[in-house]
C-alpha positions as CSV (number, residue, x, y, z in Angstrom):
1,X,88.8,11.2,2.6
2,X,91.8,12.5,4.5
3,X,95.1,13.4,2.9
4,X,98.3,13.8,4.9
5,X,101.2,15.9,3.8
6,X,104.6,16.1,5.7
7,X,106.5,19.3,5.3
8,X,108.9,21.1,7.7
9,X,107.9,18.7,10.5
10,X,104.2,19.5,10.3
11,X,101.3,17.3,9.2
12,X,98.3,18.8,7.5
13,X,95.1,16.9,7.2
14,X,92.4,18.2,4.8
15,X,89.0,16.7,4.1
16,X,85.5,17.3,2.9
17,X,83.8,17.4,6.3
18,X,82.3,20.9,6.4
19,X,82.5,20.8,10.2
20,X,86.2,20.3,10.0
21,X,88.5,21.9,7.5
22,X,92.0,21.1,8.6
23,X,94.1,20.1,11.6
24,X,97.6,21.4,12.0
25,X,99.8,18.9,13.9
26,X,103.4,18.1,14.7
27,X,105.8,17.0,17.4
28,X,106.0,19.5,20.2
29,X,108.8,19.8,22.7
30,X,109.3,16.3,24.1
31,X,108.4,16.1,27.8
32,X,110.1,13.7,30.2
33,X,108.2,10.5,31.0
34,X,108.7,8.6,34.2
35,X,107.4,5.2,35.3
36,X,105.6,6.0,38.6
37,X,103.8,2.7,39.5
38,X,104.4,-0.8,38.0
39,X,102.8,-3.1,40.5
40,X,100.2,-4.5,41.4
41,X,98.2,-3.6,38.3
42,X,97.6,-5.5,35.1
43,X,95.3,-2.8,33.7
44,X,94.4,0.7,34.9
45,X,91.9,3.2,33.6
46,X,90.4,6.0,35.7
47,X,92.6,8.5,37.6
48,X,91.7,11.5,39.8
49,X,92.8,13.5,42.7
50,X,90.1,14.0,45.3
51,X,89.6,17.5,46.8
52,X,92.0,16.7,49.6
53,X,94.8,16.2,47.0
54,X,95.0,12.4,47.3
55,X,95.6,10.3,44.2
56,X,93.2,7.5,43.2
57,X,93.1,5.1,40.2
58,X,90.8,2.3,39.0
59,X,92.5,-0.9,38.1
60,X,92.2,-4.7,38.5
61,X,88.4,-4.2,38.9
62,X,88.9,-2.0,42.0
63,X,89.6,1.5,43.2
64,X,93.0,2.2,44.7
65,X,94.8,5.0,46.4
66,X,98.4,5.7,45.3
67,X,100.7,7.4,47.8
68,X,103.4,10.0,46.8
69,X,106.0,7.3,47.1
70,X,104.2,5.0,44.6
71,X,102.8,2.5,47.2
72,X,99.2,1.5,46.8
73,X,96.1,0.7,49.0
74,X,92.9,-0.9,47.7
75,X,89.6,0.8,48.6
76,X,86.7,-1.0,47.0
77,X,86.0,-3.8,44.4
78,X,84.1,-3.1,41.1
79,X,82.8,-5.2,38.3
80,X,84.9,-3.2,35.9
81,X,87.3,-0.2,36.3
82,X,86.5,2.9,34.2
83,X,86.6,6.7,34.8
84,X,87.0,8.4,38.2
85,X,86.2,11.9,39.4
86,X,86.5,13.9,42.6
87,X,83.1,14.6,44.3
88,X,82.4,16.6,47.4
89,X,85.0,17.4,50.0
90,X,86.6,13.9,50.0
91,X,84.7,11.4,48.0
92,X,85.2,9.8,44.5
93,X,82.8,8.8,41.7
94,X,83.7,5.6,39.9
95,X,82.2,4.4,36.6
96,X,81.5,0.7,36.4
97,X,80.0,-1.2,33.4
98,X,78.2,-3.5,35.9
99,X,77.7,-7.3,35.4
100,X,77.2,-7.0,31.6
101,X,78.5,-4.7,28.9
102,X,77.6,-4.0,25.2
103,X,81.1,-5.0,24.1
104,X,80.8,-8.7,25.3
105,X,77.1,-9.2,25.8
106,X,74.4,-6.7,24.6
107,X,72.9,-3.3,25.1
108,X,71.9,-3.0,28.8
109,X,71.2,-0.6,31.6
110,X,73.1,-2.2,34.5
111,X,76.0,0.2,34.6
112,X,76.6,2.1,37.9
113,X,78.4,5.2,39.0
114,X,79.5,4.5,42.6
115,X,80.2,7.1,45.3
116,X,83.2,5.9,47.3
117,X,84.7,7.4,50.4
118,X,88.5,7.3,51.0
119,X,87.7,4.7,53.6
120,X,86.2,2.4,50.9
121,X,82.5,2.8,51.7
122,X,80.6,2.3,48.4
123,X,77.1,3.6,47.5
124,X,75.3,3.4,44.1
125,X,75.0,7.1,43.1
126,X,73.8,6.9,39.4
127,X,72.1,3.9,37.8
128,X,70.3,3.3,34.5
129,X,73.3,3.8,32.1
130,X,74.5,0.9,30.0
131,X,78.3,1.4,30.0
132,X,79.3,4.6,31.8
133,X,82.9,5.6,31.2
134,X,84.1,9.2,31.8
135,X,82.6,11.4,34.5
136,X,82.8,15.2,34.6
137,X,81.6,17.1,37.7
138,X,80.3,20.5,36.8
139,X,80.5,23.7,39.0
140,X,76.9,23.2,40.3
141,X,77.7,19.6,41.3
142,X,75.8,18.0,38.4
143,X,77.5,15.3,36.3
144,X,78.1,14.6,32.7
145,X,78.7,10.9,32.0
146,X,79.7,9.3,28.7
147,X,78.7,5.8,27.5
148,X,81.4,4.8,25.0
149,X,79.3,1.8,23.7
150,X,76.8,4.2,22.3
151,X,76.5,7.8,21.1
152,X,75.1,9.0,24.5
153,X,76.4,11.5,27.0
154,X,74.0,11.9,30.0
155,X,73.6,14.6,32.6
156,X,72.7,13.8,36.2
157,X,71.7,15.8,39.3
158,X,69.9,14.6,42.4
159,X,66.9,16.8,41.8
160,X,66.2,15.9,38.1
161,X,67.8,12.5,38.0
162,X,69.4,11.0,34.8
163,X,68.7,12.7,31.5
164,X,70.1,12.4,28.0
165,X,72.5,15.4,27.4
166,X,73.6,14.8,23.8
167,X,74.0,12.2,21.1
168,X,76.3,14.4,18.9
169,X,79.4,12.2,19.1
170,X,79.6,8.5,18.3
171,X,81.3,6.3,21.0
172,X,82.2,9.2,23.4
173,X,84.9,8.6,26.0
174,X,86.9,11.4,27.7
175,X,85.1,14.7,28.3
176,X,86.4,18.1,29.4
177,X,84.9,21.6,29.8
178,X,86.6,24.8,28.6
179,X,87.3,27.4,31.2
180,X,84.5,29.6,30.0
181,X,82.1,26.6,30.2
182,X,80.9,27.2,26.6
183,X,82.7,24.2,24.9
184,X,82.5,20.5,25.8
185,X,85.4,18.6,24.4
186,X,84.7,14.9,23.6
187,X,87.1,12.2,22.7
188,X,85.7,9.6,20.2
189,X,87.3,6.3,20.9
190,X,85.6,4.0,18.4
191,X,84.0,4.1,15.0
192,X,82.2,0.9,15.9
193,X,82.3,-1.8,18.6
194,X,81.1,-4.8,16.5
195,X,83.8,-5.2,15.3
196,X,85.9,-2.8,17.4
197,X,87.4,-0.1,15.1
198,X,89.4,2.6,16.7
199,X,88.8,6.3,16.2
200,X,91.2,9.2,16.9
201,X,88.9,12.2,16.8
202,X,88.5,15.1,19.3
203,X,85.2,17.0,19.0
204,X,84.0,20.3,20.3
205,X,80.4,20.8,21.2
206,X,79.2,24.4,21.7
207,X,77.2,25.1,24.8
208,X,74.7,27.8,25.7
209,X,75.1,30.1,28.7
210,X,73.1,27.6,30.8
211,X,75.3,24.7,29.9
212,X,73.1,22.9,27.4
213,X,74.3,22.0,23.9
214,X,73.6,24.5,21.2
215,X,71.6,23.4,18.2
216,X,74.5,23.0,15.9
217,X,76.8,20.2,14.7
218,X,79.9,19.4,16.8
219,X,83.3,20.5,15.4
220,X,86.1,18.1,14.7
221,X,89.1,19.8,16.1
222,X,91.9,17.2,16.4
223,X,93.1,13.9,15.1
224,X,95.8,11.8,16.8
225,X,96.7,9.2,14.2
226,X,95.1,6.1,12.6
227,X,96.5,3.7,15.2
228,X,95.2,5.7,18.2
229,X,91.9,5.4,20.1
230,X,91.2,8.6,21.9
231,X,90.5,8.0,25.5
232,X,90.8,10.3,28.5
233,X,91.1,14.1,28.4
234,X,92.6,16.8,30.7
235,X,92.7,20.6,30.6
236,X,95.5,22.8,31.8
237,X,95.5,26.4,33.2
238,X,96.0,27.8,29.6
239,X,92.9,26.0,28.4
240,X,94.8,23.4,26.3
241,X,93.3,19.9,26.0
242,X,95.5,16.8,26.6
243,X,94.4,13.6,24.8
244,X,95.4,10.1,25.9
245,X,95.8,8.2,22.6
246,X,95.2,4.7,23.6
247,X,97.1,2.1,21.5
248,X,100.5,0.4,21.1
249,X,102.3,3.7,20.9
250,X,100.7,5.1,24.1
251,X,100.9,8.8,23.3
252,X,99.7,12.0,24.8
253,X,98.7,14.8,22.4
254,X,97.9,18.5,23.2
255,X,95.3,20.6,21.4
256,X,95.5,24.4,21.7
257,X,92.1,26.0,21.0
258,X,93.7,29.4,20.4
259,X,96.2,28.3,17.7
260,X,94.3,25.1,16.7
261,X,97.6,23.3,16.7
262,X,97.8,19.7,17.8
263,X,101.2,18.5,19.2
264,X,102.6,15.2,20.3
265,X,104.2,15.8,23.7
266,X,105.0,12.3,25.0
267,X,104.8,8.6,24.0
268,X,106.0,5.1,24.8
269,X,103.2,4.5,27.4
270,X,101.3,1.6,25.7
271,X,97.6,1.7,26.4
272,X,97.6,5.4,27.6
273,X,94.1,5.8,29.0
274,X,93.3,8.5,31.5
275,X,95.0,11.8,32.6
276,X,95.1,13.9,35.7
277,X,97.4,16.8,36.7
278,X,99.2,16.5,40.0
279,X,98.4,18.3,43.2
280,X,100.4,19.1,46.3
281,X,103.2,16.5,47.0
282,X,102.5,14.9,43.6
283,X,103.7,18.1,41.7
284,X,101.3,20.4,40.0
285,X,103.3,20.4,36.8
286,X,103.1,16.6,36.6
287,X,100.6,14.9,34.3
288,X,99.7,11.4,35.5
289,X,98.8,8.7,32.9
290,X,97.1,5.3,33.5
291,X,97.5,2.5,30.9
292,X,95.0,-0.3,30.0
293,X,95.8,-3.8,28.8
294,X,98.1,-3.6,25.8
295,X,100.2,-6.7,24.9
296,X,101.1,-7.3,28.5
297,X,102.5,-3.8,28.9
298,X,99.4,-2.2,30.4
299,X,98.6,-1.4,34.0
300,X,101.5,0.9,34.7
301,X,101.0,4.5,35.8
302,X,103.4,7.1,34.3
303,X,103.9,10.8,34.9
304,X,105.0,13.5,32.5
305,X,106.8,16.6,33.6
306,X,105.0,19.4,31.7
307,X,105.4,23.1,31.3
308,X,102.1,23.9,32.9
309,X,99.6,22.7,35.6
310,X,95.9,22.0,36.0
311,X,93.4,24.9,35.6
């Protein structure tokens, strides 16, 4: 059972979970939020810059490029639009639930991670996952892929194929690696999907020197509020984790592993989903935020002027 106390602008949560003693949280310095793209989307999800510094989002069941002036260009159609990641010199990886998904139909294995060129050429790169969501590309080119309908995070490389990486976190969504590569941060978005019950937890999984999970329970390191559903993650050059709290309030929170402090840095972006720090002409101190369907307000892309930049 969690107990909340408000004192001097700070919130203290205490509980009986031995993996998680307390979270210190409060409102940080408010950061300016700007509406960057309004049309043509009615729902956006994934966002990434490729390694040329070009910005891409997934929305309206497709992958799009967004130009520095906010104009858009459609690349390739999808069955569903989920996470994106840069891959190789120019390409993107796009997660797609495929023809069916566990939220509307049943457990399945028809999800796909597509490899897409900036010219729109699309190739199935990873298959065999039910509902792939977030994609993380590691230093060696291997992938970690979350399935938010289950408790599964998979690893993939072309030599060894698809393997189960961990089942430590229920309904994992966004994933991010610490700078020293010894901690995997995982956003839990749901407590259950039948019925859908949101979850606002951020977990830390300890990794060995070779990048595999240690044989210990994950640590619960942050909560973002009972109305939130933790979605995408990003990490800055100081190693702080940014959490998109999907829900009506549309908030972005920041967790500092050094101080263990959790601060609300921006809000009023209903359906906040995925995060990416800008590059080049897009401003390295800008944090870009996609928004899913949320009472007709979703689909917009926002940007937040921060006090930092990507790692």
